[in-house]
C-alpha positions in Angstrom: -40.3 17.6 18.7 -41.3 17.6 15.0 -39.5 20.9 14.5 -36.3 19.4 15.9 -36.5 16.4 13.6 -37.1 18.7 10.6 -34.1 20.8 11.5 -31.8 17.8 12.0 -33.1 16.3 8.7 -32.4 19.5 6.9 -28.8 19.7 8.4 -28.1 16.1 7.3 -29.3 16.9 3.7 -27.2 20.0 3.7 -24.2 17.9 4.9 -24.5 15.5 1.9 -25.0 18.5 -0.5 -21.9 20.2 0.9 -19.9 17.0 0.5 -20.9 16.9 -3.2 -20.1 20.6 -3.8 -17.1 21.0 -1.4 -14.8 22.2 -4.2 -17.3 24.8 -5.5 -16.7 27.9 -3.4 -19.8 29.7 -4.7 -22.1 26.8 -3.7 -20.4 26.3 -0.4 -21.2 29.9 0.6 -24.9 29.4 -0.2 -24.9 26.0 1.6 -23.3 27.7 4.6 -26.1 30.3 4.8 -28.8 27.5 4.7 -26.9 25.5 7.3 -26.8 28.5 9.6 -30.6 29.0 9.1 -31.2 25.3 9.9 -29.0 25.6 13.0 -30.9 28.6 14.2 -34.1 26.7 13.5 -32.9 23.8 15.6 -32.0 26.1 18.5 -35.4 27.8 18.3 -37.1 24.4 18.2 -35.2 23.2 21.3 -36.0 26.4 23.2 -39.7 26.1 22.2 -39.8 22.5 23.5 -38.3 23.5 26.9 -40.6 26.6 27.1 -43.7 24.4 26.5 -42.6 21.9 29.1 -42.1 24.8 31.6 -45.5 26.2 30.9 -47.1 22.8 31.4 -45.5 22.4 34.8 -46.9 25.8 35.9 -50.4 24.8 35.3 -52.5 24.0 38.4 -54.1 21.0 36.8 -52.0 18.6 34.8 -53.1 18.0 31.2 -54.9 14.7 30.4 -52.0 13.7 28.2 -49.8 13.6 31.3 -51.9 10.8 32.9 -50.2 8.4 30.5 -46.7 7.3 30.8 -44.3 10.0 29.5 -41.3 8.7 27.6 -40.0 12.1 26.4 -37.0 11.9 28.7 -35.8 8.6 27.2 -36.4 10.0 23.7 -34.3 13.1 24.4 -31.5 11.0 25.9 -31.5 8.7 22.9 -31.5 11.6 20.5 -28.6 13.3 22.3 -26.6 10.0 22.3 -27.2 9.6 18.5 -26.1 13.2 17.7 -23.0 12.9 19.9 -22.0 9.6 18.3 -22.5 11.0 14.8 -20.5 14.1 15.6 -17.7 12.0 17.1 -17.6 9.6 14.1 -17.5 12.5 11.6 -15.5 14.8 13.8 -12.9 15.6 11.1 -15.5 16.4 8.4 -17.8 18.3 10.8 -14.8 20.3 12.1 -13.7 21.2 8.5 -17.2 22.3 7.5 -17.6 24.2 10.8 -14.4 26.0 10.1 -15.6 27.0 6.6 -18.9 28.2 8.0 -17.3 30.4 10.7 -14.7 31.6 8.2 -17.5 32.7 5.9 -19.3 34.4 8.8 -16.2 36.1 10.1 -15.4 37.5 6.6 -19.0 38.5 6.3 -19.0 40.8 9.4 -15.5 42.1 9.0 -15.3 45.4 7.3 -11.7 46.4 8.0 -8.8 45.2 10.1 -9.1 48.2 12.3 -12.8 47.5 13.2 -13.4 44.7 15.6 -15.7 42.0 14.1 -17.2 41.6 17.7 -19.1 44.8 17.0 -20.9 43.3 13.9 -21.2 39.9 15.6 -23.0 41.8 18.4 -25.3 43.6 16.0 -26.2 40.2 14.4 -27.0 38.9 17.8 -29.2 41.9 18.6 -31.1 41.4 15.4 -31.5 37.7 16.1 -32.8 38.4 19.6 -35.2 41.0 18.2 -36.6 38.4 15.8 -37.2 35.9 18.6 -38.7 38.6 20.9 -41.1 39.7 18.2 -42.1 36.1 17.6 -42.8 35.7 21.3 -44.8 38.9 21.4 -46.8 37.8 18.4 -47.6 34.4 20.0 -48.3 35.8 23.5 -49.9 39.1 23.0 -51.5 38.4 19.6 -49.8 41.3 17.8 -50.0 41.7 14.1 -47.7 39.4 12.2 -46.2 42.4 10.4 -44.5 43.3 13.6 -42.4 40.1 13.4 -41.4 40.9 9.8 -39.8 44.2 10.7 -36.7 42.8 12.4 -36.5 40.0 9.8 -36.4 42.6 7.0 -33.8 44.7 8.8 -31.6 41.6 9.4 -31.8 40.6 5.8 -31.0 44.1 4.6 -28.0 44.3 7.1 -26.6 40.9 5.9 -27.1 41.9 2.2 -25.1 45.1 2.7 -22.3 43.2 4.5 -22.3 40.6 1.7 -22.1 43.2 -1.0 -19.3 45.1 0.8 -17.1 42.2 2.1 -17.5 39.6 -0.6 -17.1 36.7 1.9 -17.2 34.0 -0.9 -13.9 35.2 -2.2 -12.2 34.7 1.1 -10.0 31.6 1.8 -8.1 30.5 4.9 -5.2 32.6 3.7 -7.2 35.8 4.0 -6.9 35.6 7.8 -3.4 34.1 7.9 -0.6 36.6 8.9 2.4 34.7 7.5 1.8 32.1 4.8 4.6 30.2 3.1 4.2 28.9 -0.5 6.4 26.0 -1.5 6.9 23.2 -4.1 6.2 19.9 -2.5 9.3 18.1 -3.8 10.1 16.5 -0.4 6.5 15.9 0.7 5.2 13.6 -2.0 6.2 10.5 -4.0 5.0 10.0 -7.6 3.7 6.6 -8.9 1.7 5.6 -12.0 -1.5 3.6 -12.4 -3.5 2.4 -15.4 -0.2 1.8 -17.3 -0.6 -1.3 -19.5 3.0 -2.3 -19.7 6.6 -1.4 -18.7 7.4 0.1 -22.1 8.1 3.5 -20.4 10.4 2.2 -17.7 13.1 4.7 -18.8 10.7 7.6 -18.2 9.7 7.0 -14.6 7.2 9.2 -12.7 9.9 10.0 -10.2 11.6 12.1 -12.9 8.8 14.6 -12.5 10.3 15.6 -9.1 14.0 15.6 -9.9 14.3 19.2 -11.2 16.3 17.9 -14.2 15.4 19.0 -17.8 17.2 16.0 -19.2 14.7 13.6 -17.8 10.9 13.3 -18.3 7.9 11.2 -17.7 6.5 9.9 -21.1 3.2 8.1 -21.7 0.9 7.2 -24.6 -2.1 9.4 -25.0 -5.0 7.7 -26.9 -8.4 6.2 -26.3 -7.0 2.9 -25.1 -4.3 4.1 -22.7 -4.8 6.8 -20.1 -2.0 6.7 -17.5 -2.5 8.5 -14.2 0.2 10.0 -12.0 -0.5 9.9 -8.2 1.3 12.2 -5.8 1.0 10.6 -2.4 1.8 12.7 0.7 3.7 11.0 3.5 3.3 11.6 7.2 2.9 15.3 7.8 3.5 15.5 11.5 5.8 18.5 11.0 2.9 20.4 9.5 0.2 19.2 11.9 -0.6 22.7 13.2 0.3 24.7 10.1 -2.9 24.3 8.0 -1.2 22.7 5.0 -3.1 23.1 1.8 -2.7 22.0 -1.8 -3.2 25.0 -4.1 -2.1 23.8 -7.5 0.7 22.4 -9.7 3.9 23.8 -11.3 4.6 22.1 -14.6 7.3 22.1 -17.3 5.3 20.7 -20.2 7.0 18.6 -22.9 10.5 17.1 -22.9 12.9 20.0 -22.2 16.1 18.1 -23.0 16.5 20.3 -26.2 14.3 22.3 -28.5 14.3 19.5 -31.1 13.3 16.9 -28.5 10.6 19.2 -27.3 9.2 19.4 -30.8 9.4 15.6 -31.3 7.3 14.6 -28.3 3.6 15.5 -27.7 2.8 17.8 -24.8 -0.1 17.7 -22.4 -3.0 20.0 -23.4 -5.6 19.2 -20.8 -5.2 17.6 -17.4 -7.7 16.2 -15.0 -6.9 16.7 -11.3 -8.3 14.4 -8.6 -8.1 14.6 -4.8 -8.2 11.2 -3.1 -9.7 9.7 -6.3 -12.4 12.4 -6.7 -12.3 14.7 -9.7 -12.0 18.3 -8.6 -11.1 20.2 -11.8 -9.6 20.2 -15.2 -6.9 22.5 -16.5 -5.9 23.6 -20.0 -2.1 24.1 -20.5 -0.1 26.3 -22.8 2.0 24.8 -25.5 5.2 26.8 -24.9 8.8 25.8 -24.3 9.4 28.3 -21.5 9.7 28.3 -17.8 7.3 26.6 -15.3 3.6 27.1 -15.8 1.5 27.2 -12.6 -2.0 25.8 -12.3 -3.9 27.3 -9.5 -7.0 25.7 -7.8 -9.2 26.4 -4.8 -7.1 25.5 -1.7 -7.7 22.0 -0.4 -6.7 21.0 3.2 -4.1 18.1 3.1 -3.6 15.5 5.8 -1.1 12.7 6.1 -1.3 10.1 3.4 -3.7 12.0 1.2 -3.1 11.9 -2.6 -3.4 14.1 -5.6 -3.6 12.5 -9.0 -3.5 13.8 -12.6 -4.3 12.3 -16.0 -3.8 13.6 -19.5 -7.1 14.0 -21.3 -5.7 15.6 -24.5 -2.3 16.4 -26.0 -0.6 18.7 -28.5 0.8 16.3 -31.1 4.6 15.9 -31.5 6.3 15.9 -34.8 8.0 12.5 -34.4 5.8 11.0 -31.7 2.3 12.4 -32.1 0.7 10.5 -29.3 3.5 10.1 -26.8 3.2 13.0 -24.4 6.1 14.1 -22.2 6.2 16.1 -19.0 9.6 17.2 -17.7 8.5 18.4 -14.3 5.2 18.3 -12.4 5.2 19.2 -8.7 2.3 20.0 -6.3 2.3 23.5 -4.8 1.4 23.8 -1.1 0.8 26.6 1.3 1.1 26.6 5.1 1.3 28.9 8.1 4.9 30.0 8.8 5.5 30.7 12.5 
């Protein structure tokens, strides 16, 4: 029982660590490996408990401990109810992390599109079975412990080779998608401002960021006292329910593009902070060029109905006439989804 508690505790700790590093793909790969190890440990602990109980039942004389009232059945039932309740309550989060773990594993064991991943999944299963078999042989027949280390070493070497060849940490959900559509989310979001101290910029509304018009722009003061934030809120996404909609970045026309002179007069955004549902995920440095759209790419983030993406300007390129009044002509989220 103590091994089961340890495994569950480790998985809970890994869950909170994963929640903290969910936008760091390198860390998520490492956490996924540890989560798999903890899960295998949990399965082995459960098998060990059942095996021990079966051996006790086969004994001709019941152990002394069994003369007292045994409450293991109630403890198991309570533990299963708690686990089921936690899984149901956090079903969306658990489902998301489970998908990432299996995506990592699938890309780990997939060498080419021609070779079936079932072959390598089967080899991993054989190695795992060999490890468990060697452990049983060590416990039952008192074999040398080095015998148990042989299949462990072979499994580690096999996984290391697959990791080196396949680079599973570089894979995203779009690696396995067959027909992915990239689009600007003009019709999926609405833009609003927050942290704006007054209505002095009423003529430069945030909705202008989504109107595809170079003669309009959103303008805000950029200094230590004022730091406006633009929030892009997604509406109901029922039409994209089964299309794995993801936010992958922004397209931006920096500065006021009404004319070259107006572009020079106003400041332009230099550094942006990007948040997902109020949580900082990254910062981006922009070019100071009066050219076409610039695209900011980030690690894909799954989007659900009523999620929001927000940006704030951390620093600006000074304008000739308005050094601290930064303008953005267009700023629109970029999304990707499965096209059927």
